[in-house]
VOVOTOR-384531 format. One record per residue (C-alpha): residue number from 1; residue in three letters; y negated, z, x. Coordinates in pm, 1 decimal. Example, Ala and Ser with C-alpha at 12.3 -4.5 7.8 and 13.67 -1.06 7.14 Angstrom:
BEGIN
+-----+------+----------+----------+----------+
: pos : code :        Y :        Z :        X :
+-----+------+----------+----------+----------+
:   1 :  ALA :    450.0 :    780.0 :   1230.0 :
:   2 :  SER :    106.0 :    714.0 :   1367.0 :
+-----+------+----------+----------+----------+
REM end
This chain:
BEGIN
+-----+------+----------+----------+----------+
: pos : code :        Y :        Z :        X :
+-----+------+----------+----------+----------+
:   1 :  MET :   9397.3 :   1476.5 :   3228.6 :
:   2 :  LYS :   9209.4 :   1538.3 :   2938.0 :
:   3 :  ARG :   8949.5 :   1718.7 :   3105.4 :
:   4 :  VAL :   8905.1 :   1451.7 :   3379.9 :
:   5 :  PHE :   8885.1 :   1149.1 :   3041.1 :
:   6 :  LEU :   8569.7 :   1383.0 :   2882.2 :
:   7 :  LEU :   8434.2 :   1434.9 :   3263.7 :
:   8 :  SER :   8388.2 :   1037.6 :   3276.8 :
:   9 :  LEU :   8301.4 :    980.1 :   2926.3 :
:  10 :  GLY :   8026.1 :   1219.9 :   2989.6 :
:  11 :  LEU :   7904.5 :   1068.1 :   3309.4 :
:  12 :  PHE :   7932.2 :    714.3 :   3156.4 :
:  13 :  PHE :   7699.9 :    801.9 :   2846.9 :
:  14 :  PHE :   7457.4 :    999.5 :   3091.5 :
:  15 :  ALA :   7460.1 :    717.1 :   3279.8 :
:  16 :  LEU :   7381.2 :    479.0 :   3045.0 :
:  17 :  PRO :   6986.7 :    544.2 :   2992.5 :
:  18 :  SER :   6953.9 :    519.6 :   3381.4 :
:  19 :  HIS :   7118.0 :    194.9 :   3394.2 :
:  20 :  ALA :   6936.8 :     23.7 :   3077.6 :
:  21 :  GLN :   6559.3 :    131.6 :   2944.9 :
:  22 :  SER :   6532.1 :     84.7 :   2590.0 :
:  23 :  SER :   6224.3 :    -42.3 :   2472.2 :
:  24 :  PHE :   6038.8 :   -150.7 :   2170.7 :
:  25 :  ASP :   5774.1 :   -402.7 :   2041.1 :
:  26 :  ALA :   5569.6 :   -463.7 :   1702.9 :
:  27 :  SER :   5414.4 :   -822.7 :   1564.5 :
:  28 :  VAL :   5228.7 :   -916.1 :   1315.5 :
:  29 :  GLY :   5067.3 :  -1220.0 :   1203.9 :
:  30 :  TYR :   5032.1 :  -1518.0 :    965.4 :
:  31 :  SER :   5315.0 :  -1663.1 :    794.6 :
:  32 :  TYR :   5321.2 :  -1975.8 :    583.7 :
:  33 :  PHE :   5653.9 :  -1933.1 :    328.6 :
:  34 :  HIS :   5809.6 :  -2214.6 :    138.1 :
:  35 :  LEU :   5950.3 :  -2066.6 :   -194.9 :
:  36 :  GLY :   6191.2 :  -2335.8 :   -244.2 :
:  37 :  GLY :   6451.5 :  -2405.6 :   -480.5 :
:  38 :  GLY :   6309.0 :  -2453.8 :   -861.7 :
:  39 :  ALA :   5981.4 :  -2305.5 :   -790.5 :
:  40 :  ASP :   5894.4 :  -2511.3 :   -468.8 :
:  41 :  LEU :   5622.5 :  -2316.0 :   -419.6 :
:  42 :  SER :   5419.3 :  -2302.4 :    -90.9 :
:  43 :  GLN :   5265.7 :  -1912.0 :    -22.3 :
:  44 :  ASN :   5057.1 :  -1766.1 :    247.5 :
:  45 :  GLY :   5067.5 :  -1433.4 :    376.5 :
:  46 :  ILE :   5138.8 :  -1193.2 :    664.3 :
:  47 :  SER :   5483.5 :  -1040.8 :    859.4 :
:  48 :  GLY :   5542.1 :   -781.9 :   1126.1 :
:  49 :  SER :   5843.2 :   -651.3 :   1285.3 :
:  50 :  ILE :   5935.7 :   -360.8 :   1460.9 :
:  51 :  ALA :   6215.6 :   -416.5 :   1682.7 :
:  52 :  TYR :   6389.1 :   -124.1 :   1901.5 :
:  53 :  LYS :   6601.4 :   -302.3 :   2197.8 :
:  54 :  PRO :   6856.5 :    -51.5 :   2336.7 :
:  55 :  ILE :   6970.9 :   -293.7 :   2584.5 :
:  56 :  PRO :   6739.9 :   -578.9 :   2717.0 :
:  57 :  TYR :   6898.6 :   -875.4 :   2568.9 :
:  58 :  LEU :   6946.3 :   -698.5 :   2201.4 :
:  59 :  GLY :   6733.5 :   -566.2 :   1957.9 :
:  60 :  ILE :   6761.0 :   -412.0 :   1601.6 :
:  61 :  VAL :   6502.6 :   -546.6 :   1400.2 :
:  62 :  GLY :   6283.8 :   -434.4 :   1073.0 :
:  63 :  ASP :   6104.6 :   -725.0 :    955.3 :
:  64 :  PHE :   5872.9 :   -723.7 :    643.9 :
:  65 :  GLY :   5631.5 :   -989.1 :    479.6 :
:  66 :  GLY :   5414.5 :  -1040.7 :    175.4 :
:  67 :  TYR :   5310.0 :  -1385.8 :     51.6 :
:  68 :  HIS :   5103.5 :  -1529.1 :   -202.2 :
:  69 :  GLY :   5064.4 :  -1878.2 :   -392.0 :
:  70 :  SER :   4935.2 :  -1989.7 :   -741.6 :
:  71 :  GLU :   5021.6 :  -2324.9 :   -894.8 :
:  72 :  SER :   4800.7 :  -2502.8 :  -1166.6 :
:  73 :  PHE :   4983.9 :  -2677.7 :  -1495.9 :
:  74 :  ALA :   4817.2 :  -2893.3 :  -1711.6 :
:  75 :  THR :   4864.1 :  -2802.5 :  -2075.0 :
:  76 :  GLY :   5009.0 :  -3081.2 :  -2294.2 :
:  77 :  GLY :   4746.2 :  -3284.5 :  -2515.4 :
:  78 :  GLY :   4466.0 :  -3075.6 :  -2471.1 :
:  79 :  GLY :   4369.5 :  -3138.5 :  -2111.7 :
:  80 :  GLY :   4365.0 :  -2795.5 :  -2051.4 :
:  81 :  ALA :   4563.0 :  -2588.0 :  -1758.5 :
:  82 :  PHE :   4654.4 :  -2264.9 :  -1634.0 :
:  83 :  SER :   4770.6 :  -2088.4 :  -1329.6 :
:  84 :  VAL :   5046.7 :  -1891.5 :  -1231.5 :
:  85 :  SER :   5059.1 :  -1667.5 :   -898.5 :
:  86 :  VAL :   5400.0 :  -1562.4 :   -743.1 :
:  87 :  ASN :   5425.6 :  -1300.9 :   -495.4 :
:  88 :  THR :   5709.4 :  -1240.1 :   -259.8 :
:  89 :  TYR :   5787.7 :   -951.0 :    -41.0 :
:  90 :  THR :   6093.5 :   -976.6 :    199.3 :
:  91 :  PHE :   6237.0 :   -647.3 :    402.4 :
:  92 :  LEU :   6477.5 :   -774.8 :    626.9 :
:  93 :  PHE :   6692.4 :   -591.8 :    916.3 :
:  94 :  GLY :   6944.1 :   -683.6 :   1165.9 :
:  95 :  PRO :   7010.1 :   -791.5 :   1524.1 :
:  96 :  ARG :   6797.8 :   -990.2 :   1707.2 :
:  97 :  ILE :   6970.0 :  -1158.1 :   2094.9 :
:  98 :  ILE :   6714.5 :  -1211.9 :   2361.8 :
:  99 :  ILE :   6718.9 :  -1430.0 :   2629.1 :
: 100 :  HIS :   6526.1 :  -1312.9 :   2927.6 :
: 101 :  ASN :   6454.8 :  -1518.5 :   3192.5 :
: 102 :  PRO :   6195.1 :  -1519.3 :   3526.7 :
: 103 :  THR :   5965.7 :  -1707.3 :   3331.7 :
: 104 :  LYS :   5663.6 :  -1568.3 :   3051.4 :
: 105 :  ILE :   5860.6 :  -1754.8 :   2786.1 :
: 106 :  THR :   6138.4 :  -1510.3 :   2661.4 :
: 107 :  PRO :   6331.7 :  -1706.0 :   2337.9 :
: 108 :  PHE :   6530.0 :  -1498.9 :   2116.2 :
: 109 :  VAL :   6712.1 :  -1566.6 :   1783.2 :
: 110 :  GLN :   6837.1 :  -1332.6 :   1466.1 :
: 111 :  PHE :   7000.2 :  -1256.6 :   1191.2 :
: 112 :  LEU :   6843.4 :  -1032.4 :    904.5 :
: 113 :  ALA :   6961.8 :   -913.5 :    597.4 :
: 114 :  GLY :   6812.6 :   -709.3 :    284.3 :
: 115 :  ALA :   6595.4 :   -767.3 :     -8.7 :
: 116 :  GLY :   6307.6 :  -1013.0 :   -164.1 :
: 117 :  HIS :   6066.5 :   -909.6 :   -397.6 :
: 118 :  LEU :   5971.9 :  -1176.7 :   -638.7 :
: 119 :  THR :   5634.1 :  -1133.1 :   -879.0 :
: 120 :  VAL :   5538.5 :  -1385.6 :  -1154.7 :
: 121 :  GLY :   5149.2 :  -1305.7 :  -1227.7 :
: 122 :  ASN :   5057.1 :  -1371.5 :  -1642.6 :
: 123 :  GLY :   5369.1 :  -1164.8 :  -1781.7 :
: 124 :  GLY :   5614.6 :  -1371.3 :  -1588.2 :
: 125 :  GLY :   5804.8 :  -1022.1 :  -1460.1 :
: 126 :  SER :   5942.9 :   -960.8 :  -1138.6 :
: 127 :  ASN :   6287.6 :   -880.2 :   -984.0 :
: 128 :  THR :   6442.5 :   -801.8 :   -608.5 :
: 129 :  ASN :   6759.0 :   -945.2 :   -531.7 :
: 130 :  PHE :   6974.1 :   -974.6 :   -165.3 :
: 131 :  ALA :   6795.8 :  -1195.6 :    102.4 :
: 132 :  TYR :   6879.6 :  -1295.8 :    430.2 :
: 133 :  SER :   6709.1 :  -1479.9 :    754.2 :
: 134 :  VAL :   6864.0 :  -1703.6 :   1013.5 :
: 135 :  GLY :   6593.3 :  -1823.9 :   1270.9 :
: 136 :  GLY :   6439.9 :  -1778.8 :   1611.5 :
: 137 :  GLY :   6110.6 :  -1791.2 :   1814.0 :
: 138 :  VAL :   5984.9 :  -1730.7 :   2161.4 :
: 139 :  ASP :   5737.2 :  -1488.8 :   2293.6 :
: 140 :  LEU :   5469.2 :  -1617.1 :   2537.5 :
: 141 :  GLY :   5359.5 :  -1377.4 :   2782.5 :
: 142 :  VAL :   4964.6 :  -1397.7 :   2779.4 :
: 143 :  LEU :   4936.7 :  -1028.1 :   2956.2 :
: 144 :  PRO :   5207.3 :   -752.7 :   3079.0 :
: 145 :  HIS :   5258.3 :   -610.8 :   2730.9 :
: 146 :  LEU :   5094.8 :   -853.2 :   2498.8 :
: 147 :  ALA :   5245.7 :  -1206.4 :   2403.2 :
: 148 :  LEU :   5198.8 :  -1457.9 :   2122.0 :
: 149 :  ARG :   5523.7 :  -1525.5 :   1913.4 :
: 150 :  PRO :   5610.4 :  -1878.5 :   1700.5 :
: 151 :  GLN :   5883.8 :  -1833.1 :   1505.2 :
: 152 :  LEU :   6075.9 :  -2013.2 :   1237.6 :
: 153 :  ASP :   6328.7 :  -1880.3 :    985.1 :
: 154 :  TYR :   6535.5 :  -2014.5 :    698.3 :
: 155 :  VAL :   6519.5 :  -1714.9 :    449.2 :
: 156 :  GLY :   6780.0 :  -1737.1 :     94.3 :
: 157 :  LEU :   6696.7 :  -1571.7 :   -185.6 :
: 158 :  HIS :   6979.2 :  -1491.6 :   -422.8 :
: 159 :  ASN :   6872.2 :  -1474.0 :   -781.7 :
: 160 :  SER :   7118.5 :  -1508.4 :  -1095.8 :
: 161 :  GLY :   7090.5 :  -1878.5 :  -1069.2 :
: 162 :  GLY :   7207.6 :  -1918.1 :   -718.4 :
: 163 :  THR :   6997.3 :  -1955.1 :   -388.0 :
: 164 :  ALA :   6672.9 :  -2035.2 :   -305.9 :
: 165 :  ASN :   6605.0 :  -2232.0 :     -9.4 :
: 166 :  CYS :   6289.2 :  -2084.8 :    163.1 :
: 167 :  THR :   6150.0 :  -2190.4 :    506.1 :
: 168 :  ARG :   5901.4 :  -1925.8 :    687.6 :
: 169 :  VAL :   5675.4 :  -2035.0 :    983.8 :
: 170 :  SER :   5512.9 :  -1739.6 :   1160.5 :
: 171 :  LEU :   5193.0 :  -1700.7 :   1417.7 :
: 172 :  SER :   5235.1 :  -1347.4 :   1537.1 :
: 173 :  ALA :   5070.7 :  -1135.0 :   1774.8 :
: 174 :  VAL :   5352.2 :   -895.9 :   1993.0 :
: 175 :  VAL :   5300.9 :   -563.6 :   2166.6 :
: 176 :  HIS :   5582.4 :   -461.2 :   2398.9 :
: 177 :  PHE :   5649.7 :    -95.2 :   2467.5 :
+-----+------+----------+----------+----------+
REM end
């Protein structure tokens, strides 16, 4: 009985690759990142992702982004001003659920978690804390292996004082392998 079970289990695992071919996709593009919380700062940057799809409707995603913004402040009384630059970097990982259909429009939703790193120029320091993202988008097929991906995400950046509620809007080019 044990041999029959092990043989069945082995055949099942060998049959999986023939049933569902795995695939990859990679994207890179422009992102607008609104850093919420006390900062309330708009940033521009680049984001990209790599996804492995072991089955057609599920992807395992690594998402990376770098965003830059600066804010000018007036000094009291003297009429002068100073500028502070802020860089935000995100390193997020997690599942993506893909909704396939017969058209060239493929929507998806994802939940990612990882780290967010903020650096403040002019001696302001830096910190790295827990970050997460909930969002989605759609792949608009342009060519057989090329798509355009508009995407909207809520990003939560934790810090010692709470969570900064951020928004990321991206437009990326995607290559499907």
